[in-house]
Every structure is written in C-alpha cells, then in structure tokens.
Short mmCIF file of the C-alpha atoms (twelve columns), coordinates in Angstrom:
data_MODEL
# 
_entry.id   MODEL 
# 
loop_
_atom_site.group_PDB 
_atom_site.id 
_atom_site.type_symbol 
_atom_site.label_atom_id 
_atom_site.label_alt_id 
_atom_site.label_comp_id 
_atom_site.label_asym_id 
_atom_site.label_seq_id 
_atom_site.Cartn_x 
_atom_site.Cartn_y 
_atom_site.Cartn_z 
_atom_site.pdbx_PDB_model_num 
ATOM 1   C CA . MET A 1   -5.726  18.964  37.272 1 
ATOM 2   C CA . PHE A 2   -6.793  16.230  34.844 1 
ATOM 3   C CA . TRP A 3   -8.745  13.348  35.451 1 
ATOM 4   C CA . ALA A 4   -10.237 10.153  33.439 1 
ATOM 5   C CA . TRP A 5   -12.823 7.827   34.500 1 
ATOM 6   C CA . THR A 6   -11.119 4.893   32.275 1 
ATOM 7   C CA . TYR A 7   -7.784  4.208   30.841 1 
ATOM 8   C CA . PRO A 8   -7.637  4.433   27.080 1 
ATOM 9   C CA . TYR A 9   -8.697  2.060   24.557 1 
ATOM 10  C CA . SER A 10  -7.467  3.218   21.190 1 
ATOM 11  C CA . PHE A 11  -8.942  2.622   17.896 1 
ATOM 12  C CA . GLU A 12  -5.754  0.842   16.745 1 
ATOM 13  C CA . GLU A 13  -6.555  -1.824  19.877 1 
ATOM 14  C CA . SER A 14  -9.914  -2.048  18.478 1 
ATOM 15  C CA . LEU A 15  -8.724  -3.078  15.050 1 
ATOM 16  C CA . LYS A 16  -6.179  -5.463  16.351 1 
ATOM 17  C CA . LYS A 17  -8.909  -7.297  18.360 1 
ATOM 18  C CA . THR A 18  -10.900 -7.534  15.297 1 
ATOM 19  C CA . GLN A 19  -7.887  -8.788  13.012 1 
ATOM 20  C CA . LYS A 20  -7.051  -11.543 15.768 1 
ATOM 21  C CA . LEU A 21  -10.432 -12.634 15.792 1 
ATOM 22  C CA . MET A 22  -10.457 -12.817 12.039 1 
ATOM 23  C CA . LYS A 23  -7.480  -14.932 11.893 1 
ATOM 24  C CA . LYS A 24  -8.334  -17.332 14.748 1 
ATOM 25  C CA . TYR A 25  -11.973 -18.340 13.519 1 
ATOM 26  C CA . ALA A 26  -11.297 -17.905 9.748  1 
ATOM 27  C CA . ASP A 27  -11.221 -21.681 9.063  1 
ATOM 28  C CA . ASP A 28  -13.291 -22.884 12.379 1 
ATOM 29  C CA . GLU A 29  -15.697 -25.412 12.102 1 
ATOM 30  C CA . ARG A 30  -18.245 -24.079 14.410 1 
ATOM 31  C CA . ILE A 31  -17.820 -20.295 14.676 1 
ATOM 32  C CA . TYR A 32  -18.739 -18.012 11.350 1 
ATOM 33  C CA . ILE A 33  -17.345 -14.738 11.533 1 
ATOM 34  C CA . HIS A 34  -17.352 -12.097 8.875  1 
ATOM 35  C CA . ARG A 35  -15.768 -8.420  8.880  1 
ATOM 36  C CA . GLU A 36  -16.907 -5.598  6.700  1 
ATOM 37  C CA . VAL A 37  -16.679 -1.678  6.709  1 
ATOM 38  C CA . LEU A 38  -20.041 -0.573  7.039  1 
ATOM 39  C CA . ASN A 39  -18.778 2.938   6.294  1 
ATOM 40  C CA . TYR A 40  -15.839 5.534   7.070  1 
ATOM 41  C CA . SER A 41  -15.968 7.981   9.529  1 
ATOM 42  C CA . ARG A 42  -15.210 11.790  8.672  1 
ATOM 43  C CA . GLU A 43  -11.521 11.107  9.617  1 
ATOM 44  C CA . GLY A 44  -11.598 8.134   7.143  1 
ATOM 45  C CA . ARG A 45  -11.309 5.380   9.654  1 
ATOM 46  C CA . PRO A 46  -12.942 2.319   8.756  1 
ATOM 47  C CA . GLN A 47  -16.153 1.604   10.715 1 
ATOM 48  C CA . GLU A 48  -16.794 -2.093  11.257 1 
ATOM 49  C CA . LEU A 49  -19.479 -4.540  11.160 1 
ATOM 50  C CA . ILE A 50  -18.782 -8.091  12.392 1 
ATOM 51  C CA . THR A 51  -21.341 -10.882 12.010 1 
ATOM 52  C CA . PHE A 52  -20.120 -13.522 14.623 1 
ATOM 53  C CA . THR A 53  -22.436 -16.640 15.046 1 
ATOM 54  C CA . ALA A 54  -22.414 -20.351 15.224 1 
ATOM 55  C CA . ARG A 55  -22.462 -22.073 11.909 1 
ATOM 56  C CA . ASP A 56  -25.727 -23.779 12.337 1 
ATOM 57  C CA . LYS A 57  -28.739 -22.803 10.342 1 
ATOM 58  C CA . ILE A 58  -26.401 -21.084 7.865  1 
ATOM 59  C CA . THR A 59  -28.597 -20.217 4.683  1 
ATOM 60  C CA . GLU A 60  -27.005 -20.156 0.731  1 
ATOM 61  C CA . GLU A 61  -28.206 -16.624 0.810  1 
ATOM 62  C CA . ARG A 62  -26.254 -13.232 1.700  1 
ATOM 63  C CA . GLU A 63  -27.618 -9.915  3.276  1 
ATOM 64  C CA . ASP A 64  -28.505 -7.369  0.958  1 
ATOM 65  C CA . LEU A 65  -26.219 -4.615  -0.180 1 
ATOM 66  C CA . ILE A 66  -27.692 -1.158  1.091  1 
ATOM 67  C CA . GLU A 67  -26.922 1.895   -1.107 1 
ATOM 68  C CA . GLY A 68  -24.473 4.064   0.674  1 
ATOM 69  C CA . LEU A 69  -23.103 1.446   3.113  1 
ATOM 70  C CA . PHE A 70  -20.273 -1.209  2.637  1 
ATOM 71  C CA . PRO A 71  -17.961 1.017   0.258  1 
ATOM 72  C CA . GLU A 72  -15.564 -2.010  0.174  1 
ATOM 73  C CA . ALA A 73  -18.260 -4.219  -1.348 1 
ATOM 74  C CA . LYS A 74  -18.096 -2.155  -4.766 1 
ATOM 75  C CA . GLY A 75  -21.401 -3.404  -5.219 1 
ATOM 76  C CA . ASP A 76  -20.736 -6.962  -5.215 1 
ATOM 77  C CA . PRO A 77  -23.119 -8.747  -3.083 1 
ATOM 78  C CA . SER A 78  -20.962 -11.961 -2.850 1 
ATOM 79  C CA . THR A 79  -19.007 -9.839  -0.307 1 
ATOM 80  C CA . ARG A 80  -21.682 -9.626  2.188  1 
ATOM 81  C CA . PRO A 81  -22.332 -12.223 4.853  1 
ATOM 82  C CA . PHE A 82  -24.546 -15.169 4.703  1 
ATOM 83  C CA . LYS A 83  -28.136 -15.160 6.060  1 
ATOM 84  C CA . PHE A 84  -29.035 -17.316 8.933  1 
ATOM 85  C CA . ASP A 85  -32.141 -18.800 9.722  1 
ATOM 86  C CA . LYS A 86  -32.264 -17.542 13.666 1 
ATOM 87  C CA . PRO A 87  -32.657 -14.768 15.871 1 
ATOM 88  C CA . THR A 88  -30.354 -11.817 15.461 1 
ATOM 89  C CA . ILE A 89  -28.889 -9.816  18.366 1 
ATOM 90  C CA . PHE A 90  -27.330 -6.670  17.251 1 
ATOM 91  C CA . ILE A 91  -24.529 -5.137  19.554 1 
ATOM 92  C CA . SER A 92  -23.156 -1.484  19.039 1 
ATOM 93  C CA . SER A 93  -20.427 0.149   20.718 1 
ATOM 94  C CA . ARG A 94  -18.195 2.935   20.917 1 
ATOM 95  C CA . VAL A 95  -20.482 5.114   18.937 1 
ATOM 96  C CA . HIS A 96  -18.807 8.493   19.847 1 
ATOM 97  C CA . PRO A 97  -15.217 8.858   20.858 1 
ATOM 98  C CA . GLY A 98  -15.522 9.428   24.675 1 
ATOM 99  C CA . GLU A 99  -17.289 6.125   24.988 1 
ATOM 100 C CA . THR A 100 -14.057 4.303   25.862 1 
ATOM 101 C CA . PRO A 101 -15.796 2.078   28.329 1 
ATOM 102 C CA . ALA A 102 -17.730 0.502   25.470 1 
ATOM 103 C CA . SER A 103 -14.925 -0.867  24.128 1 
ATOM 104 C CA . PHE A 104 -14.023 -2.838  26.929 1 
ATOM 105 C CA . VAL A 105 -17.749 -4.126  27.345 1 
ATOM 106 C CA . MET A 106 -17.387 -5.163  23.963 1 
ATOM 107 C CA . GLU A 107 -14.023 -6.825  24.345 1 
ATOM 108 C CA . GLY A 108 -15.598 -8.429  27.288 1 
ATOM 109 C CA . ILE A 109 -18.357 -9.656  25.210 1 
ATOM 110 C CA . TRP A 110 -16.041 -11.258 22.792 1 
ATOM 111 C CA . ASN A 111 -14.161 -12.850 25.198 1 
ATOM 112 C CA . PHE A 112 -17.544 -14.309 26.785 1 
ATOM 113 C CA . LEU A 113 -18.712 -15.799 23.342 1 
ATOM 114 C CA . THR A 114 -15.398 -17.057 22.205 1 
ATOM 115 C CA . ALA A 115 -14.667 -18.920 25.822 1 
ATOM 116 C CA . LYS A 116 -14.361 -22.742 25.992 1 
ATOM 117 C CA . HIS A 117 -17.673 -23.354 27.829 1 
ATOM 118 C CA . GLU A 118 -21.010 -24.594 27.314 1 
# 
C-alpha cells in the first residue's frame, strides 16, 4: 500500500510558473520582477532566485555578485537585480524534494501578491 499526503507539484510546473510570471510582468509599470539562477542542484537543475516587488523606491544600484553564486551572470554585475530602498522579505520554498506542499504555498503567495486588489 502507498499513500501520499499531497499530490505532486513537479519541478517543470515550478519553472513554467516562473516563466509565466516573467512574461506577464516583464513590462509592467507597477511591478518589478527579476529572475536569476542562484546555483544548480547536483542534478543540474536551476535553483531560481526571484526578485518581485513594486517599482517604487527603486535605486540605480544593483545587488552585488557573490562569489560561487549566480553562474549565469558570468561576472557581469549588470545581470543582478536593482536595489530598493525598502524592507526585504525573503521567502524560500521547496528546499528538499519531498516538500511538495511548499510549492503550493509559494504558488498561493504569488497568486495573492499578483491579485487585483488593494
């Protein structure tokens, strides 16, 4: 007998969700979104870092490159997201492969943040 405490949320679904958000908000006047690869898993899967915020309080500065991270940047600091003069909230999900519910929670957070409400 087998049982599961949730239905699957594949890595592919996660990447598609990110691509959909990037496309939807690429040229948005209110929302700033930036995707970068933080690093790669042992299996070679990209581990994404998404910066998502309102465009207010944006600065001309970019986040620093950190040695050993951001392999796709290839040392180019202009690939990093802009800095903002406001508090930061860091949300991490799906740290381990078995943490499928975290992917659903992250999708719920995305849906809440992008909903058309005040």
